[in-house]
N, C-alpha and C positions, 0 to 999 in steps of 0.2 A: 198371851199378852203382848209379846214382842211382835207377833204377826199383826195384831190389831194396830200397834203403834206404827209399824212400817206402812200399813195401809193408810193410816191417817196422814203420815208424813208424805206419802205419795199423792194423796188428794190435795193436800195443802200446796204441794209443789205445782200441780196442774192448775190449781186455782190462781196461784201467783203468776204463772205464765199467761193465763187467760187475761188477768187484770193488766199485766204489762202489755200484751198485744192490743187490748182495747185502748189503753192509754196512748200507745204509739199511733194507732189508727186515728184516734181522735185528734191528736196533735197535728198530724199531716193533713187531716181533713179540714182543720181550722186554718192551716196555712195555705192550702190549695183547695178551697171548697168547690170550685168549678170543675175539677178534674179527679182529684184523688178518691172521693167517696163514691164515684160513679161505678156502675156495674161493669162497664168495659174495663176499668182499671183493676177491679177486684178479680176479673177473669184473667187479666194479664199477670197479676201477682200469683194467682193459682197456677198458671202455666209455668212460670219461672220457678215456683216453689217445688213443682213436681220433679224437676231434675235434681235439685239439692236433696229433697226429701227421699227420693228413691235411693240415692247413694247413702243417705243417712241411716236408712233402715239396716243395711248391712254393716255400716260403721258402728251402730249401736251394739250389735252382737260382738264385734271385735273389741270395742272398748270395755264392755261389761266383762269380757273374758280376760281383761288385763293387757290387751294388745293395742296396736295402733297401725294405721295404714296411711302412708304419705303419698301413695302412688295413684290415688283416685283420679285426680285431674288428668294425669298423663294417660291412664288407661281409657278414660272416657274419650279423650282425643283420638287415641289409637282405634277405638271401636268405631268412631265416626268415619275414619279413613278406610278401615277394613270394609265397612258397609258400602261406602261410596265406590270403592274399587270393585267390589263384588257386583254391584248394580251396573257399573259401566261395562263390566265383562259379560253382562247378559244374565246374571243370576236373578231368579224371581225375588220379589221383595221379601217374602217370608224367609227364604234362605239367607238373604243379606241380614235380616233381623237376627236370625239364629247365630250367624257368624259374629255379629256384634256382641251378643250375650256370651258366646263362646270365648271371645277375646278376654272378657272379664273373668270368666271361669278359669281359663288358662293362667292368668295372672294370679288368681287366688290359689290355684293348685301349687304353683311354683313357690309363692310366699309361704303357704301352709307347710310345704315340705321342708323348707329351710328352717322355719320356726319350730316345727314339731319334731322333726327328725334330727336335724343338726343343732338344734337349740341355739340358733343365732338370734340376737335381739331383733324384734320386729322393726324397730326404728331403723336399724342398719339395712335390713333386707328390703324394706319398702322404699327406703331412700334410693337404693340401687335400682329397684324396679321403676321408680319414678323417672330416673334418667334413661333407663333402657327403653321404656315404653314411649317416652317422648321422642327419643332418637329414632325408634322404629317407625313411629307415626310420620316423622319428617322424611325418613328414607323411603317408605312405601309410597308416600304422596309426592315424592321428588321435590320436597320443600315448597309445595304450592297447594292451593285449595283444589280439591277434586270435585268438579261439578258433575251432576247427574240430572237426568230427567225426573220430574216430580212423580212420586208413587203414593200409594195409600198410606205409607208410613208417616207422611207429613200430617195426615189428619189426626194423629194421636194427640198433638199439642197445637193444632192450628186453631185460629179464631173460628168460632162456631158460625156457620152460615145461617141465614134467617130461618130456614126450614128445620134447623137443628137446635134452635134456642131452647127447646123444651128440655135438652140435656143439662142446661145450666152451666156445666163445666165440660171441657173437652174429654174425650175417652181416656186419654193418657192419665189425667188427674184421677178419674174414677178407678182406673186400674191400679194406680199407686195407692189409693186409699184402701182398696180391697186387699192388696198385698200387705199393707201395714196392719190391717186387722188380723190377717192370717199369721203374720210373724209375731204380733203381740201375743197371740194365743200360744204360739210355739215357745216363746220366751217365758211365758208365765205358767203354762199348764202342762208342759211335756218334760219327760226325763232329760232330754237334750238341753232344754232351756235351764233346768235346775243345775245341770252339770256345768253349763257355761257360767252361771253365777257362782257356783262353788269354786271353779278354777280361778275366776277373777278375784274372789274373796280371799282365798288362801290355797294356793296351788299345792303346797306340801300336804296340808290336811286333806285336800280333795283326793290326792294320790293315795294316802293312807286309808281313805274310806272306800277305795276301789274304783274311783272315777278314772276312766281311760283318758288321762290328761292330754297325751299326744294326739289321740284321735279327735278329741274335742277341739283342740287348737287348729288342727288341719281342717276340720269341717267348718269351723268358724270363718276361716279365711276363704274357703271355697264359697261359702254362703255370701261373704262380703263381695267376692268376685262376681257372683251372679247379679247382685244388685248394682255393682259398678257397671257391669255390661248393660243392664237394663237402663241405667242412667245415661249410658252412651247412646242407646236407642232413642231415649227421650231427647237428648241433645241433638241427635241427627234429625229428629222430627222437627225440632225448632229451627235449626239453621239450614236444613236441607242440603248440606254439602259435607264433604269430608274435610275437616280443617285440623291440621296437625298442631295448630297454635291455640286451639280453643281450650276452655276450662282451666286456664292457668290460675292457680290458687284455689281451685274448687275444693281440694282436700282440706284446706284450712277452714273454709266455710262449713264444710260437712262436719268436721271435728267440733268446731265451735257450736254448731246447731245441737249436736248431741250433748255437749257439756252444759250448754244453756238449759237444755231440757232435763237435766238432772243426772246424766251419766257421769261417773267418776273416772278420771284418768288413771286412778289407782286400781280400777277394776271392781267388779262385784256389785255394781249399782247402775241402774239405768232402765228407762222404759221407752217403748216405741212411741207412745202418745206424746211423752215429753219431748222426744227428739223431733217429732213432726212439728210441734208447736215452736220449738227452737228454730227450725228451718223457716217456718212461716214468719217468725219475728225478724229473722235476718233479711228475708226477701222484702218484707214490708218496709223496713228501714231503708233498704237499697232503693226501692221504688220511690219512697218519699223524698230521699235525697236527690234523685234524678229529677223528679217533678219540681223540686225547689231550685233546680238548675245549679246545684253545687258542682264545682269543678271536680274532675276525676280524682285529683290529688286529695281533695277534702274527703271524698267518699272512701278513698283508701285508708286515710287516717281514721275515719269513723269505724271502718271494718276492723282495722288493727286494734283499735281501742275496745271493740266488742270482744275480740278474741282474748285480749289480755284480761278484760273483765270476766270473761267466762272461766278462765283459769283461776283467777282470784276467787271467784264464786265456788269453784270446786275445792280450793284449799280451805275456804271457810266452812263448807259442808263437812269436810273431813275432820277439821278441828272440833266442830260441834259433835260429830259422831264419836270422836275419841274421848271427848269430855263426858 
């Protein structure tokens, strides 16, 4: 009975997110009917969402386990710099891509080791990684943008050429969606996924039930690092340079997307589908604000209000669950 109730609650959450997304899209379409509802703009939103959504997939696992990662934006910036430096040194594009992903994996391994082995609070660990990764990005790039020649990596999120319009969306967006389906299955239908939920719901009870809590926490942050590295690859595809200052505040947008999508900051609750819808809502609002020519400071206020609202929504969900 409880499982059926949880399934119904999940469906109602997804339905609510879809209604909210439709309402937001309709609002901006009414305000900017000549540009916002056009296919070109929809493709642009999808390309922008791919970066946030890719990182959000990993963040969902981290939040469901009861953790947090504040270093996403800095690691994404470092990944773009590492890729650009590798390409400028003559490395093949595939090697540069793998180095970008490896940058995220290394960050995840370090974070996971501190959290699982030394039992340091993830907030503190990832705050330190946030500063270290951003500093490394600036140091490796000599505090300037690293320009490189265009490679096939750019095509991941590039605007589709006329002969490729049949794809509807760029390859990077399809890759993100395929990974989302895979990780949704992992979270919902595998032993590892059930262990992640158990650790986030009640770590002490999970340990008493034989769940390898330390290993689960370590793997969760490694997995988060994989998707942060992939988000770095997506970012590099979009900006085509190594930029040590890019993705500032991305971690807040990723966390907000997951929470809007139904993930609880207290752990034990969250879905990949909900997180992707949360990321799409965030990007749709951002695109709409830009097309309405709102100043940057207004957009920042809107983004901050969304983050605060997401936290309040999480508190409301927790109070209802407690009741």
